[in-house]
C-alpha positions, 0 to 999 in steps of 0.5 A: 574515446573508443578507450573510454567507451571499452572501459563504461563496458567493462564497468556495465559487465561487472555490474550487470555480473553481480546483480545476477549473481545476487538475484541467483544467490537469493536465501531461501524463503524464510522459517515463519514467513507463511509457515504452516500452523496446525489446522486445529490451534484455534480450538485445541485445549492443550496448546502448547502439544501444539506449540513451543511454549517453552521457548517463550517460558524459559524456566517453564517444565509443563502447561495448562490447558487454554483457560480463561477468556479470552484464552491463555496457558498458565506456566508451571516449573518444578513441583515443591511438596507435590505442588506445582509451583505457576511461574505465569501465562502464555497466550496465542496473540490470534486469540486476543487481536487479530490486529493486521501488520502491513500484509493485510494478515496478522503477524501471529505471536506467541508471548511468554508473561510471568507472575509480575506482569513482565514479558519474558518470551515472545516468539513469531510463528509465522508471518506474511511481511513480504520486506521480512524475507530479504530487505529486511532479516527476520532476525530483525523482527526477532530482535525488535521483539527482545525489546520488549523483554522485561518491560511490564504490562503496565508500561504504556510502550510505543515505536519510537523514543522514550518521553518519560515526561508522559510515562511512555517507554519507547521501542526501536522502530525497525528501519523500513518495516515501521509500519509492521512494526506498529501493528506488533507492538499493538499485539503485543501490548494488547494481548499482554493486557488482556490477560493480564486484567484477567488474572489479578496483574493489571485492575479489572476495566470498568464501566457504568452498568446501565439504565434503561429507560423502559416504556413498555414498547413492544416492537415487531421484528423490522422495526427492531431490525431498523433501530438496531435493537438486532444486528445481523454477522453474515460471512460468505462461503469465498470470505473463508477460501470456499467456491462462492454459492448462493447461500453463506457461510452463516448468517446470524442475528443477535442483539442484546436481552438486557434492556427490558423491554427489548428483551420482552419483545425477543422473549415475551413477558415470561421467557423474559421473567425465566431469565431475570430469575437465572442471572445473578448480580453483574452477569448479562444477556445476550441471544444468537440465532442462525437463519442460514447456512450450514456452519453451526456457532457452536463449535465442537468445544460444544461437543466435547464439553468445554468452550464455545471456539465459533463465538467471542464478545468483545467489548473494547480491549476486554474477550468474552468468552463462554463455557457450556454453563454460560449457554441457555435454550432459546425455544422461540423469537416472539417478536412477529415477523421474526424470521426462521432459525435452525440454532439459537442460544442464549448466552450469559456474559459472567463478568463485571467489565462488561456493560450493555451501554457499551459498544460491543462487536460478536465476534465469529471465529474459525479457519479461512483455507488459502486458496491457492496453497491449500493453508489454513489461518485463523479469522476472524468475522465480527458485527458491531451492537450499541444499543440506541440511545433511545433505549438508555437513561440519558442517551449513550454514554461518551466513548473515547477510542485509543487511537489508531497507530497511525495516529499516533505514528503521525503524533510521535514525529509532529516536526519530522513530518512539517519540515518534510511535507515543507520541502515537498512544498516547497521544492514544488513551488520553485520547479513551478517559478521554473522560468523565472530562475532559468532566465536569470540564469546563462549556461555559464552561470547556472546557479540560480538553478543549480543553487536549489537543485543541488539545495534539493539534492542535499536534503533529499540525501541526508533528511530524506534518505539516511534521516526519516528514510522515506524513500520510495520504492517498487515495492510500494508501488506494486503493494498498492496496484494490490490493495487498489485491486483487492484490498484498501485499507487508508490507516495501512497506507497512512503508518508512515507519514513520510512515504505517504506524503511523499507519494502523495507529491510524487503522485500529484507532480508526476501527472503535471510535471513527468517523473523528472520532478521527484527523480531529478530532485528528491530522489535519495539514491539518485540524488546521491548519484548525481552528487558523486558525478558531479564531486567527481568532476570537479576532483580531476575525474571529469575527462573520464567523464562520459556517456553510452553512445546513443544507440546503446543509451536508446537500447538499454534504456529498456531494460527498467520498463522489462524489469518492472513489467517482470516485478508486477508479473512476478507479484501477481503470482507470489507478492514474497518473490517479487520482495525479493526479485526488486532487490534491483532496488539498492534503496533498502541497503543504501538507506533502510538497512544499512551496508554494515547490516547486510550480506557482501553481495548487497554492499557489493552491488550498491558499491558498483552502481555508486562506482558507474555514478563516478563515470555515467550520470545517474546508470541507475536512473536511466537503465535499472530502476524499476520505480523509475519505470513505472513513474514514466508511463503515466508521464507520458501524459504530464499536463505541462512539459518543457520549451523547445522552439522550431530551431530545436530541430537543427541545431545539437546544443541542448542534445550534447549537454544533456545528462540524461540524453532524453533530447533525439536527434530532431530536438524532441524531449521525451518526458519519460526518461528526462530528469528536469534538470533545467539545462534546456530551459537555461539555453532557451532563453540565453543569448550567448548560449542558445546558437539560434538566438547568437546569430539573432543577438548578433545580427542586432548588435552589428545593426545597432537594432534594439535587444528586445525581451526573450518571448515565451517561445523562446525569440525576441520578440519582434520590434515591430510585431508579426504575424503567428509564430514562426513555421517549423523549419526543414523537420519536424516541430521539436514542440511536439514529442511526436508528429500532430494526428487530428482524428478525422471523427474529431474535428470540429467537434464540440459539447455533448458530442466530443464527451460522447466520441472522447468516451468512444476513443477510449472505451471503443477500440475498433476503427475503420482504418484498422478494418482496411489494414487489419481486418483478422486481427479486428475480427480476433479482437471482437471475438477476445472483447466478449471473452474478457466480458464474459469472464467479467461475469462469471468473476462476478458469478464467483466461478472464476478467481481474482487472478484468471480475471487479471490474467484476462484483462492482461490479454485484452490490454495487448490486444488493445494495445495492438488493434489501437497501433492499426487504426487508432495510432494517437493520443493527448499531448497535455491535459485531457480535455485539450484535443492536442493530437500526436501519433503514439509511438509503442511506447506511449501506446502502451502507457496509455491502455497500460495506465488506461486499463488499470483504471478501469480494472481498479473500478470494476473490481472496487465495484464488484466488492462493493455490491458483494460479486468478487470475494 
C-alpha cells in the first residue's frame, strides 16, 4: 500500500509541476487584443495614413481620403498615362457596423474589396475576445478571415457548411469561438455590402416611396412627443467614460420633415414651403436639435468644412452621412411648447434608397474612454424613428427584418440541437427514475443503472465533447457573472445553442439534485476520465488502482474552490488574464481546439491528467476543476438528496466503495463532492450487499419469516405495523449532512410571521446569541453595513465605480460569513419553503452567503441600471 501511495504522490507531483510550468509559461498578450487605435481614427480624412491599408489590398500604391456614406477609401495602382488606376476599396468595419462579439465589443476589422466585389484582404486591428488570447490562438481568427478572400459580396455567406441548393456559401467556424465568428461574419458581409451598393457593384436598395395622409393637423410639441413624431437620443457622461454628472453628455431631439402636417408643425407653413422649394425629387429632410449637453452634434468635421462626423442616419443596411452642402440652418421650432435648444440643423438625405415610410435610426458617433486604461474606442449611440401609421396612407409598410445571427445558428443545426436536447431530457428522466433502477440492481449486477450511465458517458464523450463541442467551462461562469452584473445580452448567449441548452440543464439539475448529475454523467472530460479508469481496471491494471488517503483527499478537495475564487477575483480586474489562468481546465485542448493544434505543454498537461486517471478515479474532477467548485456551491441547497438510513453511521460499505470519496465516517454524503454514481443507492436496497439488510434477511430466513419488500426508509417493511422510523443508533443521523438545528425564533411560526422571520434571517445576520459571544464583531459589522450601504448610494450617484462597489460587497460578504458563524450558524436542508434546518459548516455558510449576496448584488446592479443610476 505504501508503494501505491508513493506512486500516486509521484504522479501528483508531476501533474502539479506541469500545471505550474503551464501557468508561468503563458505567452505575452496577443497583438490585437485590446490594441490601442489612434484617437482620431473615426474622424480622420486620411484613414490610410493611420492604418495599414496595403495589408488588406496587396498591389495598391496609394489611397484616397474617406469618401461616401458610409465612408470608405479608394485603392489605386500604378499610374497609366499619368492617370491613377482604381483597383478597389478599403473600409473600416466600425464606420459601418458595431456588431458586438462574445466580449460585448466589436472586432475592429479592415477590409479590402476589388472592383468585382471580391474580398481581397481582411485584417483584425483590435478585438476584446479573451478566448483568442490563449485557449484559441489568435491565428485562428486570421485563418477564419482568410476564408473570405476570393468570395463575393453578392454571395450569401454563413458560418457552417455550404448549401448550394439554397445559395449559401459556408465558412468554417473556429472551434470553441462560435459566437465570435458569427459576429465577425455579420461584420464582414454587412460592411462589404454597404460599400458595394454605394459604388454600384450591388444594386442599390429600393424602398417604396412614402405616401402621406395629410389632414391639415397642427400639433403642439407635447402632442408630437406623445405620438412619437419626434424622438429623443440621450447620451449620459458615464456612457462615454466620463464622471457622472447631472447634465447629459448630449441630448438630441429629431424627427421627419417630409410629412406635410408634421413639417408644418415644426417649421411653420412658410418654413415648410421654403424647404420644399429647395428639395429635389428623391431627396428627404430631417431635423435635429440639441436641448442639453455641451457636446456639439455638428462635430469637428463641420468646422473643417467637410463631413459632419457626429451624426449619421441608418436604414436597414444603408448608412447616410452628411456634408456641409447637406445641411440647412434651422432658425426656429414653431410647435408650441417646444424646448429651448443650443444647436439645430436640417439635414438633407440625397439618396433614393431612403424612404420616410420605413423605420430608420439617428446615430450619434463618438469615442468612449476606458477609465481603467485611458484607451479610446469607437462608440455609436442610436435611437429609432418610424412615422406612426396614422400619418401614412395605408399605414406602415410591412417590414421583415433579417434573422439575427443567433437565429441562423439555431436554424442551421436543427437536427443536432434536437438530438442534444433529447439527450439532456433523456438523462434527466432516467436519473429521476433512479429509485426504480437501483432497486433492480445489486452490488454484483449494476447493469440496470450502468447501462444508462455508461451510455451517457459514451454519448457525452463522442457526441457532446468531440461532436458538437459542447463542453461547459468556468470561463462561461465568469462571463455570465459579468454579464449579470454589467450588461446582459440574450442574443450573446443564444449564439451557441448547445452551450445555452446545456447551461439550462445544469442550472435546473444543480438545484434539484446537485452538481453530480452533470459532473458524473454528462461532463465530456469527466466521462473521458472515468472511462479511462474503468477500462484500465478491466485490462489488468486494477491492482495499481486506488485512491488517496482520506486525510489527503480532504485537504486536496479544497484546491478546486481556491482555483475558482482566484479566477473570479482576477476576472474582476482583468477578464483576459482570468481567461489565461483558466487553462487549468483541459477542456479547450481536449475538445475545442485539439491537442495537435496546441503547443506541447498543453498536450502534456492533458496527458498527465488522463494518465493519472488510469490509477485514481476522476482526479481532475475531485481536486482541480474550478467549474465543479462553482457548481458545488449551489449544490449545498439541492432539493433532493440520496437516501440514507440510521444504520449507515455504523456501516462503512458505501463509504469504502465511493469513488468520489464523498461519504464520511458517519455515513453522511457530501453532495458538493458526490458525483452520483448511484452505487450507494444500489446497496441501499440490496438485501445481500447492504450489511444491515443482509443481517435482517438471514434472521428472517432462519426464523422462517417472510421477506417483505424494502421500504423507502431502506428497511424491510415490517410484517406487523410499528411506530415511525427507528431512532438513530449510537451516533449522528446520516440522513442529515450535519446535526439538526431549529432556530428558536422560528419554532411553531406560521403564515405571514414566518415570511417576515424568513426575510429577517436572510437580510439581518446579527443575533442575540452572537451579541453575547462576539460583541466586538457585532458592533464592527454594523459599521461595515452602514459603509456598504453608503457605497451603494455613492455608486447610484456616480461617485463610486462598479469595481469599488463590488469590492465593498465582497468585504461585506466575508464579514457576514463570520458573523453568522458566531450567532446564526444554520442553513436549510432541501427546498427553501420547508423548515429543515441543520448546523452550518464553514463551507455551508460560505456557499450560502456567497450565493445569496451574488443574487442580491445582481438585483441591485440591474435595478440601479434600469433607473439609469449606474453607468
